[in-house]
C-alpha positions, 0 to 999 in steps of 0.5 A, a space after each residue: 306339110 303331108 309326111 309323103 311331100 316332106 320324105 319327097 323333098 327332103 329325098 330331091 334336097 339329098 340329090 342335089 347336093 349329092 350332084 354339086 358335090 360329085 360336081 366340085 370334086 369333078 371340076 376339082 380333079 379337072 382344074 388344071 385342063 381347065 386351067 391350061 385351056 382358059 390360060 390360052 386365051 389371049 391367043 383368041 386374038 390369032 383366029 381368022 374372023 371369017 373362019 370363026 364366024 363360020 363356025 358360029 354358023 355351023 353351030 347355028 345349023 346344027 341347032 336347026 337340025 336339032 329342032 327339025 328333028 324334035 319337030 318331027 318326034 314331037 309332030 308339031 309344025 311350031 318351029 317358035 316352040 321347038 327352038 325357045 324350048 330346045 335353047 332354053 333347055 340346053 342353056 339350064 344343062 349347062 349351068 346345072 349339075 345334072 343338067 340334062 334331067 333339068 333340061 328335059 323338065 325345063 323343056 317338057 314344061 315350056 312344051 306343055 305351056 305351048 300347047 303340045 299334048 305331055 304324052 307326046 312331049 314326053 315319046 319325043 324327048 325321048 325318041 329325039 335323045 335316042 336319034 342323037 345318041 344313037 349317031 354320035 355313037 356311030 361317028 367313029 365307024 364313020 371316021 375309021 372307014 374314012 380313014 382307011 387307006 389314009 393316014 394311021 390311026 393312033 392308038 388313043 383314037 383307035 380305041 375311041 372307035 372301038 369303044 364308040 362302035 362296040 357302044 353303037 351296035 349295042 344301043 342299035 340292037 337294043 333300039 331295034 329289039 324295042 322296035 320289033 318286039 313287045 316284050 324286051 319292053 315290057 321287061 324293062 317297064 317292069 325292071 324299072 317299076 321294081 326298081 322304084 318299089 325300093 324306094 317307094 314310088 312304084 304306085 307311080 310307075 304302075 302302068 309304065 310298060 304299058 306306057 312304054 308300048 303307047 309311047 313306042 308307037 307314037 315313035 313309030 308313026 311319027 318317024 315313019 311320016 318323014 324318015 330320011 328327013 328325021 335321019 339327016 336331021 339327027 346326022 346333021 346336028 353332030 355334022 355341023 356342029 363337027 364342021 364349026 370345029 373344023 372351021 375353028 381349026 382352018 382359023 389357027 391355020 392348023 391342018 390335021 387329017 379330018 378323019 382323026 378330027 372326027 374321031 377326037 370330036 367323037 370322043 368329046 361329044 361323048 364326055 360331053 354327055 357325063 352328067 357330073 358337071 354342066 355340059 362336061 364342062 372340064 371333061 370336053 375342054 381335058 379330052 378334047 385338047 389331048 385328042 387333038 394332039 393325037 390327031 396332028 394338032 400342036 399342043 398350043 393349037 389344040 388349047 387354043 381350038 378347044 377354047 375357041 369351039 367351047 366358046 361358040 358351042 357351050 357358052 355363046 347359047 348360054 345367053 341365047 338360051 336365056 332369050 329364048 326363055 324370056 320370048 316363049 314367057 312373053 308368048 305363052 306365059 310362064 310355066 306352073 310349077 305342076 306341069 313341071 311337078 307331073 313330068 318328074 315321074 315321066 322323066 323317071 321312066 324315061 331315064 332309060 331312054 332320055 338327056 342338049 
């Protein structure tokens, strides 16, 4: 094995070991909260099955909205390719530490195997992540606006609104600058290239500034064709998922203020993006259960609601993702290893802009 490949293999092993250690430490620290949530398992029998079924339905519609957004971003008409790749990628993100990166690599390979041009896939993944992230950051602002004149917002949830609102403004300003002018993207590309030079990978990112501009222009073209549909799809991805949580609460006959639940949901969604554990496992359970109590739900109902919601949104997609991966493999064949390797440099260049 050449020296360069041996060094690259050692670096990958070291990164994976570090991720596993971080995941183990995080789960150890979060174990009490996880055990408290999972100990409410017997109380799931109290859930109204009709409301629980409606929660599953809304979770499915949320996925459909995300596929719509990705079809626009990838500029493809294939529901099958986008749906199966996203489901398989989401399942990988829930199993592997650093899941968003693994999910991106898996979905990239599946979509390229399905015949979508690699550059279009890379830019589409970045675009769909940016659109959904900007939307979830805007949710706290929307929740505060809807709460005006209603129930007072507790301090803990008010802080969520401030942080989410500030992050949304910063991201919106960065996105506007990147789409309006070339210079910000060139500076980002040069900074990433300089950072790659510190670990001996500068040659792989020599053309990164130009590549970022090309991808930005491709995104302009993609979203300019269906701007409102893309906006509604990004909003629907989170909106229908939020409705699933409301249905779970309704299944327990809990009736908290919807705007406060939206704040709790937005905070839990942001916690789910922490890459230390697969799918934010532990972080979401601890955060959502506590924040639902602030929103007016009793501690017992908050634990049961959190467990039921995570069963619908986190655990149920795992077997569905496995089936989707198998169906895509049957139609398009196995993902070639070199396809995944070829996207490594692309994924690293998109890390500043790209992850269910």
